[in-house]
N, C-alpha and C positions, 0 to 999 in steps of 0.2 A: 569642430568646426562650428563658428557662433553663426546662424541665422538671423539676422535682425527683421523685422517687417514694420514698414510704416504704413498707419491705418487712421482713416477718418473719411468725416462727411465729406461731401462735395465742395469743393472750394473753399477748403480749409489751410489747406500750402501743403498736403503730399507731395506734390510736386518738387516744390522746390525745395523741403528738407532730403528730399533723394537727390536734387543735386548736389547739396550742401554735402551731404557723407561722400558722394563721388566728389568731392571736391577735395574730401580730407582724404582722400586715395581708394577708400574702398569701391569695392565692386556693388553697383547697382544696376537693378535693374523694375525698368516700372511697366506693371500691368497694360498702359494705355500702348505701351511701347510693343509689348508680346501680340496685342489684340492685333494693332494694326499689320503685323508680320502675315499674322493668319487672314487677316483678307485679302494681303495684298500676293501673298506667296502658297497659301495650301488650296493647292487645288478641289482638295477634297469639299473643303469648306466651301468651298466659291459655286460646286457645282452640288450641293444642300440647298447653297441658299436662292439658287437659281432655278432650283427646282419650287422652291417654295414659297419663294417670293420675286418672280420672273419681274415686277415693277420696277426691283431694288439693282436690276441690270441696266446697265449703260455702257454703249462701244466695249464689250466686254469686261467690264471692270464691276463690280459692286459700288453704287453710290450708297456712301455711308449715311447721307444727311438724311435719300430716301428712306433706307432701312430703318435708321434713329427714329422717322417720325411715326413710323409705322408702329414700332414695338414702344413706342410712347402713346399713342393711340389705343392701342392691343396689350392686354396681360396677357393675351396667348400668344405672340408675335414674341413677347420680349422673355417669355420661359422657355418658349421655343429657341430662340439663339443661346440662352445661358444654357441650354440641354447641350446645346452642338459644340459652345466655344469653352464653357470649363474645363471639361476633360483634354482638352489640348492646354490651358492654361497650365493646367497640373501637372501636363506629362513635359510642358517647356521648364516648370520648374525643376521637376523631377530631374530633368536633363541638367541642368543648370547648378544643382548642388553638388553632382556624380561629378561632373567634370571641376569643378572648384576643390571638390575635395582631393579628386586623384593630380589637381594641381597644385595640394596644401596649400591655399586660401585658404586664411584663418577667419576672417568676418565679408559676408553677404549681407546684402540688403536687396529687398523686396517691397515695393509700394502695390498693397491691394487693398483697394476701398471695401469693399464689404469683408472683412478678415471674419468678423465674428456671426456676422450673418450666414453667410456661406461653411460655419463651423472646422474652422480650418484653423484656427489660432494654434493648436496644438503642436502643428507641424514646425513653429517656429520657436527659436531661445528667445527672444525679445520684444517685446510688443510697443511699438511707440506708437500713443496717436495726436493726431492733431486737433487743434483747436482752433476758435476763434469768434467772436460774437455773429449772433447773425446777421446784425447789418453788414458788416466786412465781407462776411460771407456770401451772400446776396450781391451784393457790386462787385465781388469776383468772378463771381458766376456770369452775371448780365455782362460780362467784357467780352464772353467766347462768343462764338460763330454760333448761328443756328440755336439760341438758346432764348427762352423768354420767361416768368413768371410762374406759369401753369405747370412748364415742364421742372424747375426747379423744384418747385413742391411736392411736384410723382417722384424726383430721383431722392429728395430728403426723406419723403416717406416709406424709401426700402430699408432705412437704415435703421439700428437702434437707435432706443435715446442715450442722449451724450453719457447720463450719468450710468452706464451699464456698460459702454464702450470705456468708458475712462477707467471706471473702475476693475474691469478686468486685464487693462494694462500695464506694462512696468515702467514705461515713463510716458510724461504728457508734456505736449509744447504746443503753447501757444504764441501761435504767428501772428495776432494781431497784435505781436510787443516790437514785431520788428524784426529783418535779417542778422542783426547782430547778435540780440537776443538770443536768436534759434539756433544759430552757428555756434556759439558758446556752449547752449545747451544740447549738443550735438557731442560736444569732443570732451563734456565731461559725460557721458552717457559712451564716450569711444576708450576715457579713463581708467570706468569700469568694468567693460567688457573684457 
């Protein structure tokens, strides 16, 4: 079984590439969706957050906007959240890989932004990195909710330099070249795997 991972800096088109893999019939899994599932359904996670950051709980649920703002104001909060959530994400991926293998699925794709930074690139057969120019990246990011330039810079600083990321990738897709270009690139990748 082949495990493909899509990685890249924030707002460089990872989600779009993941959707295109899915469009081509490949089972695809988003880290954002897995994190949302943990936030919404994992009672152990909820209780830890309630204990550590009670101000982020509203109407019996975690207010992600409040928690996000806390995390970007304090490296300790961000580190605590990562320490709680990353083991849960790893377990989810292990379960998906195991289930896919047992169901004879030949290829699956994960989207993981901080792949190299968290030193988990060895877990995957093929690494696909997304890239685009910084101006386009910033435009895409600022279209999202609860964003600003300060947050963009803080998030971007968590990533390795692009040259290191691209040098350690099997394939690079410049999403600034448009959807048609990226879909053709994915088709080429799928022919080779």
